[in-house]
C-alpha positions in Angstrom: -0.4 34.7 16.2 -0.5 35.9 19.8 2.8 36.8 21.5 3.6 34.8 24.6 6.7 35.6 26.7 7.9 32.7 28.9 9.5 33.7 32.2 12.0 31.2 33.5 14.1 31.5 36.7 17.2 29.3 36.5 19.5 28.1 39.3 22.2 25.5 38.8 20.2 23.9 36.0 22.9 23.1 33.5 21.8 19.4 33.4 18.2 20.2 32.5 17.6 23.7 31.1 18.5 23.0 27.5 15.8 20.3 27.1 13.2 22.6 28.6 14.2 25.5 26.4 13.8 23.1 23.4 10.2 22.4 24.4 9.5 26.1 24.9 10.7 27.0 21.5 8.9 24.1 19.9 5.5 25.6 20.9 3.0 25.6 18.1 0.6 28.3 17.0 2.0 31.2 19.1 4.8 33.7 18.7 7.0 32.6 21.6 9.9 34.3 23.3 11.7 33.4 26.6 13.3 35.6 29.2 15.5 33.8 31.7 16.7 35.4 35.0 19.6 33.4 36.4 19.4 33.4 40.2 23.1 33.3 41.0 24.0 29.9 39.5 27.4 28.5 40.4 27.5 25.7 37.8 27.6 25.9 34.0 24.0 27.3 33.5 25.3 30.6 32.2 27.5 28.9 29.6 24.5 26.8 28.4 22.4 30.0 28.1 25.1 31.8 26.1 25.5 28.9 23.7 21.7 28.5 23.3 21.2 32.2 22.6 23.7 32.1 19.8 21.5 29.7 18.0 18.1 31.0 19.2 17.6 34.8 19.2 14.2 34.5 20.8 16.0 33.7 24.1 17.0 36.6 26.3 18.6 36.2 29.7 19.9 38.3 32.6 22.3 37.4 35.4 21.1 38.3 38.8 22.0 38.0 42.5 20.6 35.0 44.4 17.1 36.1 45.6 15.6 32.7 45.9 13.0 31.4 43.5 10.1 33.3 45.0 11.6 36.7 44.5 13.3 35.7 41.3 10.0 34.9 39.5 8.4 38.1 40.8 11.4 40.1 39.5 10.9 38.4 36.1 7.4 39.8 35.9 8.8 43.3 36.3 11.5 42.6 33.7 9.1 41.2 31.2 8.7 42.9 27.8 5.7 43.5 25.7 3.5 40.5 25.0 -0.1 39.4 24.9 0.4 36.7 27.5 3.0 35.6 30.0 3.8 32.1 31.1 6.0 30.9 34.0 8.4 28.0 33.5 10.5 25.8 35.7 14.0 25.0 34.3 13.6 21.3 34.3 10.1 20.5 33.0 9.0 19.3 29.5 6.1 21.0 27.8 3.7 19.5 25.3 3.8 21.5 22.0 0.3 22.9 22.5 0.6 24.0 26.1 0.7 27.7 25.3 -1.8 27.5 22.4 -4.3 25.8 24.6 -4.1 28.5 27.2 -4.3 31.3 24.6 -7.4 29.6 23.1 -9.2 29.7 26.4 -8.2 33.2 27.4 -8.9 34.7 24.0 -12.6 34.0 24.6 -12.7 36.4 27.5 -12.4 40.3 27.7 -8.8 41.4 27.7 -9.4 44.3 30.1 -9.8 42.0 33.1 -7.0 39.9 34.8 -7.1 36.4 33.4 -5.3 33.3 34.5 -5.0 30.0 32.8 -3.6 26.8 34.3 -3.6 23.1 33.6 -3.1 19.6 34.9 0.3 17.9 34.7 2.0 14.6 34.5 4.5 14.1 37.2 7.7 12.1 36.4 9.9 10.7 39.0 12.0 7.6 39.5 8.9 5.7 40.4 7.2 6.3 37.1 4.6 8.7 35.7 1.4 9.9 37.5 -1.3 12.2 36.1 -2.1 15.0 38.6 -5.1 17.3 38.5 -5.0 20.7 40.1 -7.8 22.5 41.9 -9.5 24.4 39.0 -10.1 27.4 41.3 -10.3 28.1 45.0 -13.2 26.7 47.0 -14.1 30.2 48.2 -12.5 33.7 48.7 -11.3 32.7 52.2 -9.8 29.4 50.8 -7.9 31.5 48.2 -6.3 33.5 51.0 -4.4 30.7 52.5 -4.0 27.8 49.9 -2.4 27.9 46.5 -4.5 26.1 44.0 -2.1 25.9 41.0 1.6 25.8 40.3 3.6 28.5 38.6 4.8 26.2 35.9 1.2 25.6 34.9 0.2 29.3 34.7 -0.4 31.7 31.9 -1.7 35.3 32.5 -2.8 38.1 30.2 -1.3 41.5 30.0 -3.9 43.1 32.3 -3.0 40.7 35.0 0.7 41.3 34.6 0.2 45.1 34.8 -1.8 44.8 38.0 0.8 42.5 39.5 3.6 44.9 38.7 1.7 47.9 40.0 2.2 46.9 43.7 5.2 45.3 45.3 4.0 43.1 48.3 5.8 43.5 51.6 5.4 39.8 52.4 7.4 37.1 50.6 5.0 34.8 48.7 5.6 32.2 46.0 4.6 33.5 42.6 2.2 30.7 42.2 0.3 31.7 45.3 0.5 35.5 44.8 -0.4 35.5 41.1 -3.2 32.9 41.8 -4.9 34.8 44.6 -4.7 38.2 42.9 -6.2 36.9 39.6 -8.9 35.0 41.5 -10.0 38.0 43.6 -9.8 40.5 40.8 -10.4 38.6 37.6 -11.1 35.1 36.2 -9.4 31.7 36.4 -9.6 29.1 33.6 -8.4 25.5 33.8 -7.6 22.7 31.4 -8.0 19.2 33.0 -5.9 17.8 30.2 -2.3 17.5 31.2 -0.1 19.8 29.1 3.4 19.2 30.5 5.7 16.8 32.3 6.7 18.0 35.8 10.0 16.4 36.4 10.8 15.6 40.0 14.5 15.5 40.7 16.0 15.3 44.1 17.6 18.7 43.6 14.5 20.6 42.5 14.7 24.2 43.7 10.9 24.4 44.4 8.6 22.2 46.4 7.8 18.8 44.9 4.2 18.6 46.2 4.7 16.2 49.1 1.6 16.9 51.1 2.7 14.9 54.2 6.1 16.7 54.3 4.4 20.1 54.1 2.0 19.2 56.9 5.0 18.0 59.0 6.8 21.2 58.4 3.8 23.3 59.4 3.3 21.3 62.6 7.0 21.9 63.4 6.4 25.7 62.8 3.5 25.7 65.2 5.5 23.9 67.9 8.3 26.5 67.5 5.8 29.3 67.9 5.9 30.6 64.4 3.2 31.0 61.7 3.3 28.2 59.2 1.0 30.0 56.7 1.5 33.4 55.0 -1.4 35.8 55.6 -1.5 38.0 52.4 -4.5 40.1 53.5 -2.7 43.3 54.4 -0.8 43.3 51.1 -4.0 42.5 49.1 -5.9 45.4 50.7 -3.1 47.8 50.5 -2.4 47.1 46.8 -5.8 46.1 45.4 -8.7 47.1 47.7 -10.0 49.6 45.1 -10.3 46.8 42.5 -12.2 44.3 44.6 -15.9 43.9 44.8 -17.3 45.2 48.1 -18.1 41.7 49.4 -14.7 40.3 48.6 -12.9 43.2 50.3 -15.1 42.7 53.4 -14.0 39.0 53.6 -10.4 39.9 53.2 -10.6 42.5 55.9 -12.2 39.9 58.2 -9.2 37.6 57.8 -6.8 40.5 58.1 -8.3 41.6 61.4 -9.0 38.2 63.0 -6.5 38.7 65.9 -7.9 42.0 67.1 -10.6 40.5 69.4 -11.4 37.0 70.7 -14.8 37.3 69.0 -13.0 37.8 65.6 -10.8 34.8 66.2 -13.7 32.5 67.1 -15.7 33.8 64.2 -13.0 32.9 61.7 -12.4 29.6 63.5 -16.1 28.6 62.9 -16.2 30.0 59.4 -17.0 27.1 56.9 -15.5 29.0 54.0 -12.1 29.3 55.7 -10.9 25.8 55.0 -8.2 23.8 53.2 -9.0 21.0 50.8 -8.2 18.2 53.2 -9.6 17.5 56.7 -6.0 17.4 58.2 -5.1 20.7 56.6 -8.2 22.4 57.8 -7.7 21.2 61.4 -4.2 22.5 61.3 -5.4 25.8 59.9 -8.1 26.2 62.6 -5.5 25.5 65.3 -3.3 28.3 63.9 -6.3 30.7 64.0 -7.0 29.8 67.7 -3.3 30.3 68.5 -3.1 33.5 66.5 -0.4 32.1 64.2 -1.9 32.7 60.8 
């Protein structure tokens, strides 16, 4: 069986984390272990982890300072041990028992010496009921990948080659692990997707990561524009600094174009008119194009 290490960042999750750990260690057909990095919890999360570890030696955990979930998950990648595959987990979801095996089955068909990413659909649970939610199987284009995440970290699994590349360079910008891992794997390797939901994404009012509210995100970006700040992260400098040597020439040229768009008015207008530099919704694309004209991307 293939070894899969699950990477989980916890924060004040005493009410939920035990149930999620149960679903992780109930995975079928893989040799699973779990590494938890606690991001400075002030509730009883550490006590839950200690008690759980006494009964389940495949659980390891470390206590860390509060970095925020973005940096905490990236730190987990660097702390990870030897495995064939690595999967990210939220502290309050519930996985189907074949979530990891499905991902392994897809990625095993591909060469192990290239970065591979697997992700899947989900079923969102909230007080209003359940709703099946599909993700974008892969970005619409290279330029779309540079400014829009297409999958969630809790749906991701990567192979060892991807993990090694991600750990070889520490980006200077602060990106969510789902965005950074997704764009690196798409530009340098392959992305594979299961349209069958493989877990319940539980939406609590106190979730530590975003809940996927598109209108709330758009409102927040508009507020950033009005304040004169950039509502989108531009990862192009980090991508070129860390991985230009691994990119196909055409891909690197497109990333450089987006990196350098503010250098001249012509560059800005060219990117504004570029049909590949879009988001998946008309409203999102209009907001992105406005940011390009204002130089706030």
